[in-house]
C-alpha positions in Angstrom: 8.4 -23.2 -6.8 6.2 -20.1 -6.7 7.9 -18.7 -9.8 7.3 -22.0 -11.6 3.6 -22.0 -10.6 2.9 -18.5 -11.8 4.9 -19.0 -15.0 2.9 -22.1 -15.8 -0.3 -20.2 -15.2 0.7 -17.5 -17.6 1.7 -20.0 -20.2 -1.6 -21.9 -19.9 -3.4 -18.6 -20.3 -1.4 -17.7 -23.4 -2.0 -21.2 -24.8 -5.7 -21.0 -24.2 -6.0 -17.6 -25.9 -3.9 -18.6 -28.9 -5.5 -22.0 -29.4 -9.0 -20.6 -29.2 -8.5 -18.9 -32.6 -10.1 -15.8 -31.3 -7.0 -13.8 -30.5 -7.3 -10.7 -32.7 -7.0 -7.0 -32.1 -10.7 -6.7 -31.3 -10.9 -9.0 -28.4 -7.4 -9.7 -27.1 -4.9 -7.3 -25.7 -1.5 -7.9 -24.1 0.8 -5.3 -22.6 3.7 -5.0 -20.2 6.1 -2.9 -18.4 9.8 -3.3 -17.9 11.4 -1.5 -14.9 14.8 -1.0 -13.4 15.4 0.5 -10.0 18.8 1.3 -8.7 19.2 2.3 -5.0 22.3 3.8 -3.5 22.2 4.3 0.3 24.0 6.8 2.4 25.2 4.4 5.0 26.3 0.8 4.5 23.9 -1.3 6.4 23.7 -5.1 6.6 26.2 -5.4 3.8 23.7 -4.0 1.3 25.1 -0.7 0.3 23.0 -0.6 -2.9 20.3 -2.5 -4.7 19.5 -3.3 -8.3 16.0 -4.4 -9.0 14.6 -5.6 -12.4 10.9 -6.3 -12.9 8.5 -7.1 -15.6 4.7 -6.7 -15.4 2.5 -8.5 -17.9 -1.2 -7.8 -18.4 -3.4 -10.0 -20.6 -7.0 -9.2 -21.4 -9.4 -11.5 -23.3 -12.9 -10.2 -24.2 -15.7 -12.7 -24.2 -18.6 -11.5 -26.4 -19.5 -7.9 -25.7 -20.0 -7.8 -22.0 -17.4 -10.0 -20.4 -13.6 -10.3 -20.1 -10.8 -12.2 -18.4 -7.8 -10.2 -17.1 -4.5 -11.5 -15.7 -1.7 -9.2 -14.4 1.5 -10.8 -13.1 4.8 -9.4 -11.8 8.2 -10.9 -11.7 10.8 -8.9 -9.8 14.4 -9.8 -9.0 16.9 -7.9 -6.8 20.5 -8.7 -7.3 21.5 -7.8 -3.7 18.3 -8.1 -1.5 16.4 -11.3 -2.1 13.6 -10.1 0.2 12.5 -7.7 -2.6 12.0 -10.6 -5.1 8.5 -11.1 -6.2 6.9 -13.7 -8.5 3.2 -13.1 -8.1 -0.1 -12.9 -9.9 -1.5 -9.6 -8.8 -4.9 -9.8 -10.5 -6.7 -12.7 -12.2 -10.4 -12.3 -12.5 -13.5 -12.8 -14.8 -15.7 -9.8 -15.2 -19.1 -9.3 -16.8 -21.2 -6.1 -17.1 -24.7 -5.1 -18.0 -26.3 -1.7 -18.0 -27.0 -1.9 -14.2 -24.8 -4.6 -12.9 -21.0 -5.4 -12.7 -19.7 -8.7 -11.4 -16.1 -9.7 -10.8 -14.8 -13.0 -9.5 -11.1 -13.8 -8.7 -8.1 -12.0 -7.4 -8.7 -8.2 -7.5 -7.1 -5.0 -6.4 -9.5 -2.6 -4.6 -8.9 1.1 -4.0 -11.5 2.8 -1.9 -11.3 6.4 -0.6 -10.9 9.8 -2.0 -7.8 11.1 -0.2 -4.6 11.1 -2.1 -2.0 9.8 0.4 -3.7 8.2 3.5 -7.0 6.3 3.0 -8.8 5.2 6.2 -11.6 3.6 4.1 -9.4 1.5 1.9 -10.2 -1.6 3.9 -9.3 -4.5 1.5 -5.9 -3.1 0.4 -3.0 -5.4 1.4 0.4 -4.1 0.2 4.0 -4.9 0.1 5.9 -3.0 2.8 9.2 -4.7 2.1 10.5 -1.2 1.1 8.7 1.2 3.3 9.4 4.2 1.1 8.5 2.5 -2.2 4.7 2.7 -2.5 4.2 2.7 -6.2 2.4 -0.4 -7.7 2.9 -2.3 -4.4 -0.8 -3.4 -4.1 -1.5 -7.1 -3.6 -4.6 -8.7 -5.0 -7.4 -10.2 -2.8 -9.4 -13.2 -3.9 -13.0 -11.9 -3.8 -16.4 -11.7 -5.3 -17.4 -8.1 -6.2 -20.9 -7.1 -7.2 -21.8 -3.5 -8.1 -25.3 -2.2 -8.9 -25.7 1.1 -10.7 -28.8 3.3 -10.6 -29.0 6.8 -11.9 -26.3 8.8 -9.9 -25.7 6.3 -7.2 -24.2 2.8 -7.0 -23.9 0.0 -4.4 -20.8 -2.2 -4.3 -20.6 -5.4 -2.3 -17.3 -7.4 -1.8 -17.0 -10.8 -0.3 -13.5 -12.1 0.4 -13.4 -15.7 1.7 -9.6 -15.9 2.2 -7.4 -13.5 4.3 -4.6 -11.8 2.4 -1.9 -10.2 4.7 0.4 -7.4 3.7 4.0 -8.3 3.2 6.4 -7.0 5.9 10.2 -6.8 6.2 11.8 -9.8 7.6 14.4 -10.0 10.4 17.7 -8.7 9.0 16.1 -6.7 6.2 17.1 -3.0 5.8 13.6 -1.9 6.7 13.0 -4.2 9.6 12.7 -2.2 12.9 15.9 -1.9 14.9 16.1 -4.0 18.0 17.9 -2.7 21.1 20.6 -4.8 22.6 19.4 -4.0 26.1 15.9 -3.7 27.7 15.1 -1.7 30.8 13.3 -3.9 33.4 11.3 -1.7 35.8 11.2 -4.5 38.5 15.0 -4.6 38.7 15.5 -0.9 37.8 18.3 -1.8 35.4 19.0 -2.7 31.8 19.4 -6.4 30.9 20.7 -8.0 27.7 17.8 -8.9 25.4 17.3 -12.0 23.4 14.4 -12.0 20.9 11.9 -14.6 19.9 9.3 -14.1 17.1 6.2 -16.2 17.3 5.0 -15.4 13.8 1.8 -13.8 12.6 -1.4 -15.3 14.0 -3.5 -15.3 10.8 -7.2 -16.2 10.7 -8.0 -19.5 9.1 -10.1 -20.1 6.0 -13.6 -20.8 7.4 -17.1 -19.5 6.9 -16.9 -17.5 10.2 -13.8 -15.7 8.9 -15.2 -14.5 5.6 -14.7 -10.8 5.1 -17.2 -8.5 3.5 -17.5 -4.8 2.6 -20.3 -2.5 1.4 -20.0 0.9 -0.2 -22.8 3.3 -1.2 -21.6 6.0 -3.6 -23.5 9.0 -5.0 -22.7 11.9 -7.2 -24.5 15.3 -7.0 -23.7 18.5 -8.8 -20.4 19.6 -7.3 -20.3 16.7 -4.8 -19.0 13.1 -4.8 -19.5 11.1 -1.6 -19.7 7.6 -0.3 -20.6 5.6 2.9 -18.9 2.3 3.6 -18.8 -0.6 6.1 -16.3 -3.4 6.6 -16.3 -6.6 8.6 -13.1 -8.5 8.5 -9.4 -8.5 9.5 -6.6 -6.0 9.4 -4.1 -6.8 6.7 -1.4 -5.5 9.1 -0.7 -7.4 12.3 -0.7 -5.7 15.7 2.7 -6.1 17.3 2.9 -6.7 21.0 6.1 -7.6 23.1 6.3 -9.6 26.2 9.4 -9.4 28.5 10.2 -12.8 30.2 13.2 -12.8 32.6 15.8 -15.5 32.0 18.2 -14.7 34.8 19.7 -11.6 36.5 21.5 -10.6 33.4 19.2 -11.6 30.5 15.6 -11.3 29.4 13.7 -12.9 26.6 11.6 -10.5 24.5 8.8 -12.4 22.9 7.4 -10.6 19.9 3.8 -11.5 19.1 2.0 -10.4 15.9 -1.8 -10.8 16.0 -4.2 -10.1 13.3 -7.1 -8.1 14.7 -10.8 -8.5 13.7 -12.3 -5.1 12.7 -15.7 -3.6 12.2 -15.4 -0.3 10.5 -17.8 2.3 9.3 -16.6 5.2 7.2 -17.3 7.7 4.6 -15.6 10.3 2.3 -16.5 13.2 0.0 -14.9 15.5 -2.5 -16.1 18.9 -3.7 -14.8 22.1 -5.3 -14.5 25.4 -3.6 -13.5 28.0 -6.2 -10.5 26.6 -7.9 -9.7 24.3 -5.0 -10.6 20.6 -4.7 -11.5 19.6 -1.1 -11.4 16.0 0.0 -12.3 14.4 3.4 -12.3 10.8 4.5 -13.0 9.3 7.9 -13.6 5.9 9.6 -14.2 4.5 13.0 -12.3 1.2 13.7 -14.0 -1.0 16.3 -11.9 -3.8 17.7 -12.6 -6.4 20.4 -10.8 -4.5 23.0 -13.1 -1.5 23.7 -11.6 -0.8 27.1 -8.0 -1.1 26.2 -7.4 -4.0 28.6 -5.9 -6.6 26.2 -2.3 -5.8 25.1 -2.6 -8.2 22.2 -5.5 -6.3 20.5 -5.4 -2.8 19.1 -7.7 -0.3 20.8 -10.6 1.3 18.9 -9.9 4.6 17.2 -11.3 7.2 14.9 -9.2 8.3 11.9 -10.0 11.3 9.7 -8.1 12.9 6.8 -8.6 16.3 5.3 -7.0 17.5 2.1 -7.0 20.1 -0.6 -5.2 20.7 -3.8 -4.9 23.8 -6.0 -2.7 25.2 -8.8 -0.8 28.4 -8.7 -0.6 29.8 -12.3 2.8 30.8 -13.7 4.5 31.0 -10.3 7.5 28.7 -10.8 9.7 30.2 -13.5 6.6 31.0 -15.5 5.1 27.5 -15.1 2.1 26.3 -13.1 2.7 24.8 -9.7 0.4 22.1 -8.4 0.2 21.9 -4.5 -1.5 19.3 -2.4 -2.0 19.5 1.4 -3.2 16.7 3.5 -3.7 16.2 7.3 -4.1 12.8 8.9 -5.2 12.4 12.5 -6.2 9.4 14.6 -8.1 9.7 17.9 -7.9 6.5 20.0 -10.8 5.6 22.3 -8.3 5.0 25.1 -5.0 6.6 26.2 -2.9 4.1 24.3 0.7 5.1 23.3 1.4 3.7 19.8 4.8 2.1 19.2 6.8 3.7 16.3 6.7 0.4 14.3 2.9 0.1 14.3 2.4 0.8 10.6 -1.3 1.3 11.1 -0.6 4.3 13.3 2.5 5.9 11.7 0.5 8.8 10.5 -1.8 9.4 13.5 -0.8 13.1 13.6 0.9 13.9 10.3 1.0 16.7 7.7 1.8 16.1 4.0 2.7 18.6 1.4 3.2 17.6 -2.3 4.2 19.8 -5.1 4.6 19.2 -8.9 5.6 21.3 -11.8 6.1 20.5 -15.5 8.8 22.5 -17.1 9.0 23.6 -20.7 11.7 21.0 -21.5 9.3 18.2 -20.4 11.0 17.6 -17.1 8.6 17.0 -14.2 9.7 18.1 -10.8 8.0 16.8 -7.7 8.5 17.1 -4.0 6.9 15.2 -1.0 7.2 16.4 2.6 5.8 14.6 5.6 6.0 15.7 9.2 5.0 13.4 12.1 3.9 15.7 15.0 3.8 12.7 17.4 7.5 11.9 17.1 8.9 14.9 15.2 10.0 12.6 12.3 10.4 14.0 8.8 10.5 12.6 5.4 11.5 14.5 2.3 11.4 13.2 -1.3 12.7 15.2 -4.2 12.0 13.7 -7.7 12.8 14.7 -11.3 11.2 12.7 -14.1 11.8 13.0 -17.8 9.8 11.2 -20.5 12.4 9.8 -23.0 9.7 8.7 -25.4 5.9 8.3 -25.3 6.4 5.0 -23.5 9.6 5.3 -21.6 10.6 7.4 -18.5 13.6 8.0 -16.4 13.2 9.2 -12.8 15.7 10.4 -10.2 14.7 10.6 -6.5 16.4 11.7 -3.4 14.8 10.1 -0.3 15.6 11.6 3.1 14.1 10.1 6.3 15.0 12.4 9.2 14.3 13.0 12.8 14.9 11.6 16.3 15.8 7.9 16.5 12.6 7.3 18.5 10.5 8.5 15.7 9.3 6.4 12.8 11.3 8.2 10.0 14.2 9.0 12.3 14.7 5.3 13.1 15.5 4.8 9.4 17.8 7.8 9.0 20.6 5.4 7.8 18.4 4.6 4.8 18.8 7.9 3.0 19.0 7.0 -0.6 19.3 8.1 -4.2 16.8 6.1 -6.3 17.1 5.8 -10.1 14.1 4.3 -12.0 13.8 3.5 -15.7 10.4 2.4 -17.0 9.4 1.1 -20.5 5.8 0.3 -21.4 5.1 -1.9 -24.4 2.3 -3.6 -26.2 2.9 -7.3 -26.4 0.1 -8.4 -28.8 1.8 -7.7 -32.2 4.6 -10.1 -31.3 2.1 -12.9 -30.8 0.6 -12.7 -34.3 
């Protein structure tokens, strides 16, 4: 049904554009991307030893006079082996108008706040698909919102009002990336392990009402050598806070009730970027205030401060005569209480983590990249080695080796069976000439 709904929407948009008589190369543009991803896993798990994903993205833009446009971006993705990866969704669909000092957008939009490269504490309205926890490319989900931006000289003020809550997509029970569940649970009162049965209560999402409207403000300014912003958010976390409750059934069994609650947040944050010699320095920080300041309510996350520091630089002719790009980033969360985060709390996976990213472009057009992440809290490690080759100006083939490593009680170590070889083929195209 969802596929049919979005297909009809796209067809209606095409029909409106073509029937208007105004579709020409000056005011109408249509483009797309075809993508294939093949995944081969090191260990057979849940009878899904490999996956084959096919997707198509379509972007349609219609200019209206000189200052306005309508944009729709939709994605259709099918996985031959893992239906949980299927997606039939309109990512963006908005009307935009611009003047010399004002910009106004209405509709489903994707927002990207923050200057850090990997972890962004100030990216408040940024729901994503976490169905595959290691695939973070183009996984943003749009949010229905009104966005108003005022420009003045070297500063601007952006206001976002989002009347409807949009949750991130999480792995379902039985999916490869769903957290492993132990067969036994230790019960302190009995000082022994009991067989565990699980019950999931579902995500407690906020309803659509005037009191639940989310809003965000960001003041940005550019100075010679500096770029910084201050922001505020009042709304809800796109990731639920997971809390478990152990209920004894008898002397041999317990019921583990898994509750997922969406927390209300008030966040104030800021970021900046500057240059120091040939290095680019970036910093981003935010304080997340929840309704459980004292840490007394197990169903609500405790307040915390999250900062990220990063730098990137280029070493000239150091890798077989080619320039090597290096990015370093440190992410640290400081909770207000002495809370111990569970390894499956996605908001707190990187509460003490170091990232190293390198990239080099060889003479034969191959691009080699590496990503390394180390979780100091749980000693988990993630290594990603990638080689990409541009076949033509609009097509690319990419090979990646993904290695989650570490102890089983760490985030990455809990997915060590998901080591994989990923093959991706991408083809970009302009659709408009075929519509004439």
